[in-house]
C-alpha positions as CSV (number, residue, x, y, z in Angstrom):
1,M,-7.3,72.0,-8.0
2,T,-9.3,70.5,-10.9
3,A,-9.1,72.9,-14.0
4,L,-11.3,72.9,-17.0
5,I,-8.3,72.1,-19.3
6,N,-6.6,69.0,-18.3
7,A,-4.2,68.6,-21.1
8,I,-3.6,69.7,-24.7
9,E,-1.8,68.0,-27.6
10,Y,-1.5,69.1,-31.1
11,Y,-0.3,67.9,-34.5
12,I,0.9,70.1,-37.4
13,P,2.2,68.4,-40.7
14,E,5.9,68.1,-41.3
15,N,5.4,69.4,-44.9
16,T,6.7,73.1,-44.5
17,V,6.5,76.1,-46.7
18,D,9.0,78.9,-46.0
19,C,7.0,82.0,-47.0
20,L,10.3,84.0,-47.8
21,E,11.1,81.3,-50.5
22,L,7.9,82.4,-52.2
23,D,9.5,85.8,-53.0
24,K,11.3,84.0,-55.8
25,S,8.2,82.4,-57.4
26,K,5.6,85.0,-56.4
27,P,7.4,88.4,-56.5
28,E,4.1,90.2,-57.1
29,W,2.9,89.2,-53.6
30,H,5.7,91.1,-51.9
31,V,6.0,88.6,-49.2
32,R,8.9,90.2,-47.4
33,N,6.7,93.4,-47.0
34,S,3.7,91.4,-45.8
35,L,5.4,89.2,-43.4
36,P,5.7,91.8,-40.5
37,K,1.8,92.1,-40.9
38,T,1.0,88.4,-41.1
39,G,3.7,87.3,-38.7
40,V,3.8,84.0,-40.4
41,R,7.1,82.6,-41.8
42,F,6.5,79.0,-42.0
43,L,3.3,77.1,-43.2
44,H,2.4,73.5,-42.6
45,H,0.4,71.6,-45.2
46,A,-1.1,68.1,-45.0
47,D,0.0,65.7,-47.8
48,S,-2.4,65.6,-50.8
49,D,-3.9,62.4,-49.5
50,E,-3.9,63.3,-45.8
51,T,-7.5,63.8,-44.6
52,T,-9.0,65.9,-41.9
53,L,-9.8,62.7,-40.0
54,Q,-6.2,61.7,-40.1
55,L,-5.1,65.0,-38.8
56,A,-7.6,64.8,-36.0
57,F,-6.7,61.2,-35.1
58,T,-3.0,62.0,-34.8
59,A,-3.6,64.8,-32.3
60,A,-6.3,62.9,-30.3
61,K,-4.2,59.8,-30.1
62,K,-1.5,61.7,-28.4
63,A,-3.8,63.2,-26.0
64,I,-5.3,60.0,-24.7
65,A,-2.3,57.8,-25.2
66,S,-1.4,57.7,-21.5
67,L,-4.9,57.5,-20.1
68,P,-6.0,54.1,-18.5
69,E,-9.3,52.8,-19.8
70,S,-11.2,54.0,-16.8
71,E,-10.2,57.6,-17.4
72,L,-10.9,57.8,-21.2
73,P,-13.4,60.6,-22.3
74,D,-17.0,59.7,-22.5
75,T,-17.8,62.6,-24.9
76,L,-16.0,63.5,-28.1
77,I,-16.6,66.9,-29.9
78,V,-15.0,67.8,-33.1
79,C,-14.8,71.3,-34.4
80,T,-14.0,71.7,-38.1
81,Q,-15.2,73.4,-41.3
82,T,-13.3,71.2,-43.7
83,P,-14.8,67.7,-43.0
84,D,-13.8,65.0,-45.4
85,N,-17.5,64.3,-46.2
86,L,-20.7,66.2,-45.4
87,L,-21.7,63.0,-43.7
88,P,-21.1,61.1,-41.6
89,H,-19.8,63.5,-38.9
90,V,-16.0,63.5,-38.3
91,S,-16.5,62.6,-34.5
92,A,-18.2,59.3,-35.4
93,C,-15.3,58.3,-37.6
94,L,-12.8,59.5,-35.0
95,Q,-14.6,57.6,-32.2
96,H,-14.1,54.5,-34.3
97,E,-10.4,55.1,-35.1
98,L,-9.6,55.8,-31.5
99,G,-11.3,52.7,-30.3
100,L,-13.6,54.6,-27.9
101,P,-16.6,52.7,-26.6
102,S,-20.0,52.9,-28.4
103,S,-21.3,54.7,-25.4
104,T,-19.2,57.8,-26.3
105,K,-21.3,60.8,-27.0
106,C,-20.1,62.2,-30.4
107,F,-20.9,65.3,-32.4
108,D,-19.3,68.0,-34.6
109,L,-19.3,71.8,-34.5
110,S,-19.2,73.7,-37.8
111,L,-17.1,76.7,-36.6
112,G,-13.9,78.3,-37.6
113,C,-11.7,80.7,-35.7
114,S,-14.2,81.3,-32.9
115,G,-14.7,77.6,-32.5
116,Y,-12.4,76.9,-29.5
117,C,-14.3,78.8,-26.9
118,Y,-17.7,77.7,-28.3
119,G,-16.5,74.1,-27.8
120,L,-15.2,74.8,-24.3
121,S,-18.6,76.3,-23.3
122,I,-20.5,73.2,-24.7
123,A,-18.1,70.8,-23.1
124,Y,-18.4,72.8,-19.8
125,G,-22.2,72.7,-20.0
126,Y,-22.2,68.8,-20.4
127,L,-19.6,68.6,-17.5
128,A,-21.5,70.9,-15.2
129,A,-24.8,69.1,-15.8
130,N,-23.2,65.7,-15.2
131,I,-24.0,64.5,-18.7
132,S,-20.2,63.9,-19.2
133,K,-17.5,63.0,-16.9
134,R,-14.6,63.9,-19.3
135,V,-14.6,65.5,-22.7
136,L,-12.2,65.1,-25.6
137,F,-12.5,68.3,-27.8
138,V,-10.7,68.1,-31.1
139,T,-10.2,71.1,-33.4
140,V,-9.0,70.4,-36.8
141,D,-9.0,72.0,-40.4
142,N,-7.3,71.2,-43.7
143,Y,-7.3,74.5,-45.4
144,S,-4.6,73.7,-48.0
145,K,-7.2,71.6,-49.9
146,V,-9.4,74.7,-50.5
147,I,-6.9,77.6,-50.9
148,D,-5.4,78.1,-54.4
149,P,-1.6,78.4,-53.8
150,E,-1.2,80.0,-57.2
151,T,-3.6,83.0,-57.0
152,N,-4.9,83.5,-53.3
153,K,-2.7,85.5,-51.0
154,A,-4.6,83.9,-48.0
155,Y,-2.2,81.1,-48.8
156,L,0.4,83.1,-46.8
157,L,-1.6,82.8,-43.6
158,F,-3.2,79.3,-43.1
159,S,-1.7,76.1,-41.9
160,D,-3.2,72.8,-41.6
161,G,-3.4,71.2,-38.2
162,A,-5.3,69.6,-35.4
163,C,-5.4,70.0,-31.6
164,A,-6.9,67.8,-28.9
165,T,-8.0,69.1,-25.5
166,I,-9.0,66.9,-22.5
167,L,-11.6,68.7,-20.4
168,D,-12.7,68.0,-16.9
169,K,-15.3,69.6,-14.6
170,P,-13.5,72.6,-13.0
171,E,-13.7,73.7,-9.4
172,I,-13.9,77.3,-10.5
173,A,-16.5,78.0,-13.1
174,P,-15.4,79.8,-16.4
175,F,-17.1,82.9,-17.8
176,F,-18.1,83.1,-21.5
177,Q,-18.9,85.8,-24.2
178,F,-20.4,85.1,-27.6
179,G,-21.6,87.1,-30.7
180,T,-22.2,86.9,-34.3
181,D,-22.6,89.5,-37.1
182,G,-24.1,87.4,-39.9
183,S,-24.4,90.5,-42.2
184,R,-20.7,90.0,-42.8
185,N,-21.0,86.3,-43.7
186,K,-19.4,86.7,-47.1
187,S,-16.2,88.3,-45.6
188,I,-14.8,84.7,-45.4
189,I,-16.4,82.2,-47.5
190,C,-15.5,79.0,-49.3
191,E,-17.6,78.7,-52.5
192,N,-18.5,75.6,-54.4
193,T,-18.6,73.4,-51.3
194,G,-21.4,71.6,-49.5
195,I,-24.5,70.6,-51.6
196,S,-24.2,74.1,-53.3
197,V,-22.1,72.6,-56.0
198,M,-25.1,70.6,-57.1
199,T,-28.1,72.9,-56.1
200,G,-29.7,74.4,-59.2
201,K,-26.9,73.6,-61.4
202,D,-26.9,72.0,-64.9
203,P,-26.3,68.3,-64.2
204,D,-24.0,68.1,-67.2
205,A,-21.8,71.0,-66.1
206,P,-18.4,70.3,-64.4
207,I,-18.3,70.7,-60.7
208,A,-16.2,73.7,-59.9
209,N,-13.3,73.5,-57.4
210,P,-13.7,74.9,-53.9
211,N,-13.0,78.7,-53.9
212,F,-11.7,80.3,-50.7
213,I,-12.3,84.0,-50.6
214,M,-11.3,86.3,-47.7
215,D,-11.8,90.1,-47.5
216,G,-8.8,90.7,-45.4
217,Y,-9.4,94.5,-44.9
218,N,-13.1,94.1,-44.0
219,V,-12.2,91.3,-41.5
220,L,-9.5,93.5,-39.9
221,Q,-11.8,96.4,-39.6
222,F,-14.4,94.2,-38.0
223,T,-12.1,92.7,-35.6
224,V,-10.4,95.9,-34.4
225,K,-13.8,97.7,-34.0
226,T,-16.0,94.8,-32.5
227,I,-13.7,92.5,-30.6
228,P,-12.1,94.8,-28.0
229,P,-15.4,95.9,-26.5
230,E,-16.5,92.4,-26.4
231,M,-13.4,91.5,-24.4
232,I,-14.3,94.2,-21.9
233,K,-17.9,92.8,-21.6
234,L,-16.4,89.4,-20.8
235,T,-14.3,90.8,-17.9
236,E,-17.2,92.7,-16.6
237,S,-19.4,89.5,-16.5
238,A,-16.5,87.8,-14.6
239,G,-16.4,90.8,-12.1
240,I,-12.7,91.5,-12.9
241,T,-10.7,94.0,-15.0
242,L,-8.0,93.4,-17.7
243,D,-5.4,94.0,-15.1
244,D,-6.6,90.9,-13.3
245,I,-5.7,88.6,-16.3
246,D,-2.4,86.9,-16.1
247,L,-2.2,86.0,-19.8
248,F,-4.2,86.7,-23.0
249,V,-4.3,84.0,-25.6
250,F,-6.3,85.1,-28.7
251,H,-6.9,83.5,-32.0
252,Q,-3.7,83.9,-33.9
253,A,-5.2,85.5,-37.0
254,S,-2.2,87.6,-37.8
255,R,0.4,89.7,-36.1
256,K,-1.3,92.9,-37.3
257,V,-4.6,91.9,-35.8
258,L,-3.1,90.9,-32.4
259,E,-1.0,94.1,-32.1
260,E,-4.0,96.2,-32.9
261,I,-6.1,94.6,-30.2
262,G,-3.2,94.9,-27.8
263,K,-3.0,98.6,-28.4
264,K,-6.7,99.1,-28.1
265,L,-6.8,97.4,-24.7
266,S,-3.4,98.5,-23.5
267,I,-2.3,94.9,-22.8
268,P,1.3,94.6,-21.7
269,K,3.4,92.9,-24.4
270,D,4.6,90.2,-22.0
271,K,1.0,89.3,-21.2
272,L,-0.1,89.0,-24.9
273,I,0.7,85.8,-26.9
274,I,1.8,86.3,-30.4
275,D,2.9,83.0,-31.7
276,L,2.2,82.2,-35.3
277,E,5.6,82.6,-37.0
278,E,6.4,78.9,-36.9
279,T,2.9,77.4,-36.9
280,G,0.7,79.8,-39.1
281,N,-3.0,80.3,-38.6
282,T,-4.6,77.0,-37.8
283,T,-8.1,78.4,-37.4
284,S,-9.9,76.9,-34.4
285,S,-6.7,75.2,-33.2
286,T,-4.6,78.5,-32.9
287,I,-5.7,79.2,-29.2
288,P,-4.9,75.7,-27.7
289,I,-1.7,75.4,-29.8
290,A,-0.5,78.7,-28.6
291,M,-1.3,77.7,-25.0
292,K,0.6,74.5,-25.2
293,R,3.6,76.3,-26.7
294,A,3.3,79.1,-24.1
295,E,3.3,76.4,-21.3
296,A,6.4,74.8,-22.7
297,R,8.2,78.1,-22.6
298,G,7.1,78.7,-19.0
299,Q,5.0,81.6,-19.9
300,L,1.7,79.8,-19.0
301,K,1.4,78.3,-15.6
302,R,-1.1,76.4,-13.6
303,G,-3.3,78.6,-11.6
304,D,-3.1,81.4,-14.1
305,K,-6.2,83.4,-14.8
306,I,-6.3,83.6,-18.6
307,M,-8.5,85.1,-21.2
308,L,-9.0,83.1,-24.5
309,F,-10.8,84.8,-27.5
310,G,-11.5,83.7,-31.0
311,F,-12.9,85.6,-33.9
312,G,-13.5,85.1,-37.6
313,I,-15.7,83.2,-39.9
314,G,-19.4,84.0,-39.6
315,L,-18.3,86.6,-38.7
316,S,-18.5,85.4,-35.1
317,W,-16.6,85.5,-31.9
318,S,-16.4,83.7,-28.6
319,G,-14.3,84.2,-25.5
320,A,-13.6,82.6,-22.1
321,I,-12.0,83.5,-18.9
322,I,-10.7,80.4,-17.1
323,E,-8.3,79.3,-14.3
324,Y,-5.7,77.3,-15.9
């Protein structure tokens, strides 16, 4: 049976930070007390000169390495909120680096933690409409470049990384669920980025560094209140119940968030993936990375009915029920 997700490959940088070691240099952060809530022990950071494009290329190259020319994707979608430049789009640069033909359809999505299922839905639309025969969907972010490691406790959550998913037209159609609460758009924001660094500013004033801000409490309250009902709506649209789902793979925001959602929906612990201790929160890549790792452990198997759900920046959410 042809499934929507054909293959997944990912890349996280070797440069690793042990959060427990930060207790020595940042005692005021109380890392040992917060670790059970974040669930993140090890962070992975790109080198100072390692670009978003390079992260994306490493993952994508692994995904297509074994494909003959006749089976290469004809569409390339990149989801990122940390592009190296406002323009050109990352996918155009990546198409060139991968050596894909000029006939390849390329575009970017500016989405964060909800980006994976948004990307799946767009890719599925292209495949279902026969616009595309195969899609390469790359999620990538380089957050270490915008989070101040000296003052920002969000540093304890986020890792850099990229994931590449090869998508084909499935025999069984997926179901999707989306939403946005833009009134909370400042709950996660990176100031002094885009053209805002120049708009209306004194031309002689120095350009401020990017400033990543996250209201963790507000995001947690939003997630716990808003997301579980949206997951129920998704099962209803698919004509099933939560009991029919074999595995739940949600955005790996933090252990606290995942446990709260699991309790709200009474999801059995053996069906809920919590896997961010070794990888950290890689934004739009957390879902596919968690899937790849679950499959390697034998927890995710072909033919499983799975629920994927992402939530975060925007604040926005997107979910999917697919046959793996």
